[in-house]
C-alpha positions in Angstrom: -8.3 -26.7 -2.7 -11.8 -27.0 0.0 -14.5 -24.7 -1.4 -16.6 -22.3 1.0 -19.2 -24.4 2.2 -17.0 -27.7 2.8 -15.1 -24.9 5.0 -17.4 -23.4 6.5 -19.0 -26.7 7.9 -15.6 -27.6 9.2 -15.7 -24.7 10.9 -18.8 -24.7 12.5 -18.2 -28.5 13.6 -15.1 -27.4 15.6 -17.1 -24.4 17.1 -19.7 -26.9 18.3 -17.3 -28.9 20.2 -15.9 -26.0 21.5 -18.5 -24.7 23.4 -18.1 -23.0 26.9 -19.2 -25.0 29.4 -17.3 -23.7 32.3 -18.6 -22.5 35.4 -19.5 -19.6 36.2 -22.7 -20.2 33.6 -23.0 -16.8 34.2 -19.7 -15.8 32.6 -19.6 -18.2 29.8 -23.4 -18.6 28.7 -23.1 -15.4 27.2 -20.2 -16.6 25.1 -22.4 -19.2 23.8 -25.0 -16.8 22.7 -23.2 -14.5 21.2 -21.6 -17.1 19.0 -25.1 -18.6 18.2 -26.0 -15.8 16.3 -24.4 -17.0 13.5 -23.2 -15.3 10.3 -21.3 -16.6 7.4 -18.5 -16.9 9.2 -16.3 -15.2 7.1 -13.2 -14.3 8.5 -12.3 -17.8 10.2 -13.3 -19.4 6.5 -10.8 -16.5 5.0 -8.2 -17.9 7.5 -8.9 -21.6 6.8 -8.5 -20.2 3.3 -5.1 -18.6 3.9 -3.9 -22.0 5.1 -5.2 -24.0 2.3 -3.3 -22.0 -0.2 0.0 -23.9 0.8 -1.1 -26.6 2.6 -3.6 -29.3 2.1 -4.2 -30.1 6.2 -6.5 -27.1 6.9 -7.6 -28.9 10.1 -4.2 -27.4 11.6 -5.3 -23.9 11.2 -9.1 -24.6 13.4 -7.7 -23.3 16.4 -6.6 -20.6 14.9 -9.7 -19.8 13.4 -11.9 -19.9 16.0 -9.4 -17.1 17.8 -10.4 -15.1 14.8 -13.9 -15.3 15.4 -14.0 -15.4 19.0 -12.2 -11.8 18.5 -14.2 -11.0 16.2 -17.7 -11.2 18.4 -15.6 -9.7 21.7 -15.7 -6.5 19.6 -19.1 -6.6 18.9 -20.2 -7.4 22.6 -18.6 -4.1 23.4 -19.6 -2.1 20.7 -22.9 -3.1 21.2 -22.3 -1.9 24.6 -20.8 1.8 23.5 -23.4 1.9 20.8 -26.3 0.9 23.2 -27.7 -1.1 20.5 -30.6 -3.1 21.1 -30.1 -5.8 18.5 -27.4 -8.1 16.9 -28.5 -10.4 14.0 -32.3 -9.6 14.7 -31.7 -10.8 18.3 -31.2 -9.0 22.0 -27.6 -7.9 22.3 -26.0 -9.3 25.1 -25.8 -6.3 27.5 -29.9 -6.4 26.9 -30.3 -10.3 27.2 -28.4 -10.1 30.5 -26.9 -7.0 31.6 -24.3 -4.4 30.8 -21.4 -5.9 33.7 -22.1 -9.1 32.4 -21.4 -8.4 28.8 -18.4 -6.3 29.7 -16.6 -9.5 31.3 -17.9 -11.8 28.9 -16.0 -9.7 26.7 -13.3 -9.7 28.5 -12.6 -13.4 28.7 -13.3 -14.0 25.0 -10.6 -12.0 24.5 -8.1 -14.3 27.0 -9.6 -16.9 25.3 -8.7 -15.9 21.8 -5.2 -16.3 22.6 -5.7 -19.3 24.6 -6.9 -20.8 21.3 -3.9 -19.4 19.3 -1.9 -21.6 21.6 -3.3 -24.6 20.9 -1.7 -25.1 17.1 0.5 -28.0 16.7 3.3 -26.6 15.1 4.8 -24.4 18.7 7.3 -22.7 16.3 5.4 -20.7 14.3 2.8 -19.6 17.6 5.4 -16.1 18.2 4.8 -15.2 14.6 1.1 -15.8 14.5 0.2 -14.2 18.3 2.9 -10.8 17.2 0.5 -10.3 14.1 -2.6 -11.0 16.2 -1.6 -9.0 18.8 -1.1 -5.9 16.4 -4.4 -6.6 14.9 -6.2 -6.2 17.9 -4.6 -3.1 18.5 -5.8 -1.7 15.2 -9.4 -2.4 16.3 -9.7 -1.0 19.4 -7.6 2.2 17.5 -10.4 2.2 14.5 -13.3 1.9 17.1 -11.7 4.8 19.4 -11.6 6.9 15.7 -15.0 6.0 15.0 -16.3 7.4 18.7 -14.3 11.0 18.2 -16.0 11.7 14.3 -18.8 11.4 16.3 -18.4 14.5 17.8 -16.4 16.4 15.0 -17.1 18.1 11.7 -13.6 18.0 9.7 -13.4 14.6 9.2 -11.0 14.1 6.4 -11.5 11.1 3.2 -7.8 9.9 4.8 -8.7 9.8 8.2 -12.2 7.9 7.1 -10.3 5.4 5.1 -7.8 5.2 8.1 -10.8 3.8 10.4 -12.6 1.3 8.3 -9.3 0.0 8.0 -8.4 -0.7 11.6 -12.1 -1.1 12.5 -12.5 -4.2 9.6 -10.0 -4.5 6.9 -7.2 -5.3 9.2 -9.2 -8.3 10.8 -9.8 -10.2 7.5 -6.0 -9.0 6.7 -4.5 -10.5 9.4 -6.7 -13.7 9.2 -5.7 -14.2 6.0 -1.9 -13.7 6.8 -2.1 -16.0 10.1 -3.7 -18.9 7.4 -0.5 -18.6 5.1 1.8 -18.7 8.3 0.1 -22.1 9.3 -0.2 -23.4 5.8 3.3 -22.9 5.6 3.7 -19.3 3.2 6.7 -17.6 2.9 6.6 -14.2 4.6 6.3 -12.7 1.5 3.5 -14.5 0.7 2.0 -14.0 4.0 2.4 -10.4 3.6 0.7 -10.4 0.2 -2.1 -11.9 1.3 -2.1 -9.9 4.2 -2.5 -6.7 1.7 -5.1 -8.2 -0.5 -7.3 -8.8 2.6 -6.9 -4.9 4.1 -7.7 -3.6 0.4 -10.8 -6.2 0.0 -11.4 -5.1 3.7 -11.4 -1.7 2.8 -13.6 -1.7 -0.8 -16.2 -4.3 1.2 -17.1 -1.4 3.8 -17.0 1.5 1.1 -19.8 -0.9 -0.8 -21.6 -1.0 2.6 -21.5 2.5 2.9 -22.8 2.6 -1.4 -25.5 -0.1 -0.1 -26.8 2.2 2.7 -27.9 4.8 0.5 -28.9 2.9 -3.2 -28.9 -0.6 -2.4 -32.0 -2.7 -2.7 -33.4 -3.4 0.5 -34.1 -6.8 -0.2 -30.7 -7.8 -1.4 -29.0 -5.3 1.5 -31.0 -6.8 3.9 -31.5 -3.9 6.1 -33.3 -0.5 5.8 -31.6 1.4 3.1 -30.4 4.8 4.4 -30.2 3.6 7.9 -26.9 5.6 8.2 -28.4 9.2 6.5 -31.0 8.4 9.8 -28.3 7.8 12.4 -26.3 10.9 11.2 -23.0 8.8 10.5 -20.1 10.2 9.1 -19.8 7.7 6.1 -17.4 8.3 2.8 -20.2 9.5 1.1 -21.3 12.3 3.7 -17.8 13.0 3.9 -16.8 13.5 0.3 -19.9 15.5 0.2 -19.2 18.3 2.5 -15.3 18.0 0.4 -16.9 18.4 -3.0 -19.8 21.0 -2.2 -20.7 24.4 -2.2 -20.9 26.7 0.3 -24.9 26.0 -0.3 -25.0 22.4 -0.2 -22.8 21.9 2.3 -24.9 24.0 4.6 -28.3 22.1 3.5 -26.0 19.0 3.9 -24.9 19.7 7.6 -28.1 20.7 8.5 -29.9 17.4 7.6 -27.3 16.0 9.5 -27.9 17.6 12.7 -32.2 17.1 11.9 -33.6 14.2 14.8 -37.2 15.1 14.3 -37.7 15.0 10.4 -39.3 12.0 8.8 -37.3 9.4 8.1 -37.9 8.9 4.5 -38.0 13.3 3.7 -34.4 13.2 5.1 -33.1 10.0 3.1 -34.4 11.5 0.7 -33.1 15.1 1.0 -29.9 14.0 1.5 -29.7 11.5 -1.4 -30.7 14.3 -3.6 -27.1 16.1 -2.5 -25.5 13.3 -3.5 -26.5 13.2 -6.6 -25.9 16.7 -7.5 -22.2 15.8 -6.5 -22.0 12.4 -8.1 -21.3 10.9 -4.9 -21.7 7.3 -5.7 -19.8 7.6 -8.1 -17.0 8.8 -6.2 -17.3 5.9 -3.9 -17.9 3.4 -6.4 -14.3 4.4 -8.3 -12.7 4.7 -5.1 -13.9 1.1 -4.1 -13.1 -0.3 -7.8 -9.1 0.9 -7.0 -8.9 -0.9 -3.6 -10.3 -3.9 -5.5 -7.6 -3.7 -8.4 -5.1 -3.0 -5.4 -6.1 -6.4 -3.2 -5.9 -8.8 -6.4 -2.3 -7.5 -7.6 -1.6 -8.9 -4.2 -3.6 -11.5 -4.4 -2.0 -12.4 -8.1 1.6 -12.4 -6.4 1.0 -14.6 -4.0 3.6 -17.6 -5.3 1.2 -20.2 -5.7 -1.3 -22.1 -8.8 -3.7 -19.6 -9.8 -6.4 -22.6 -10.0 -5.7 -22.2 -6.2 -6.7 -18.6 -5.6 -10.0 -18.9 -7.5 -12.1 -20.1 -4.6 -10.5 -16.5 -3.1 -11.5 -14.3 -6.1 -15.1 -15.8 -6.3 -15.8 -15.0 -2.4 -14.4 -12.1 -2.9 -17.1 -11.3 -6.2 -19.5 -12.9 -3.7 -19.2 -10.7 -1.0 -19.1 -7.1 -3.2 -22.0 -9.0 -4.6 -21.3 -9.8 -8.2 -21.4 -12.4 -10.8 -18.4 -15.0 -11.0 
């Protein structure tokens, strides 16, 4: 098994060799721009790991890993337009650097190129199953984004609805990438499905962890301002659970705070956290997160390869959760 650094390096080399130099430059330069903004490339690396569990020839999965990364960035590009976000990883978003019409069109062609790179896979027999998996993932990502937007104007979002939204918007792309990697590597259908469920459950756990850290994390370790979700009045798990468990008075106070935009930011964060603390919401979030982690690792345990090969996935999962390995 290759380690994370080796797989990241392998993917980065492939990405650099497959930049978009076509004409018109106005369509393709924004694609190179958003792909150059970096990140840990977790999704393509997980796809390569899925392949490497069953096959030492990881290079055969590079076109698929690039397809997943292109699709992920396509979704970020369009999300930034919908959210009117000015920055992505500390740099101007595509629609700010260029313009909104360019952002829409460049995103559209990225989705098409994701399919094009899947078609470059060497084993043509496996392509239909891979395209079927990816297409379902792509549909669910779009459904998750719509649910997220719908929640902005709803006051009665349930925990089940919220978990389904983060599953679709975040977790299924991780899950689909792992499953596709397994298919490329030669896994059985059963093992590919276990990889999918591992990724789906670990992805939900990651997002719940992010919700917790946004309110309770160390700003230096978290990498962004703590309390951002509260300031933006986002309906995270913590807010929804508090509204579910709170008394009439607590719910009224929380709802009032979540509808105020002119309040001092730090005072608002502390007031909302106070309600969370009264209701032990952090503990409830951590308990749910741990339950999804446990299910994830049960599915990974069921994959029919040597335990030694699974260690890289286990270690990466713990590192992403900010834990010692």
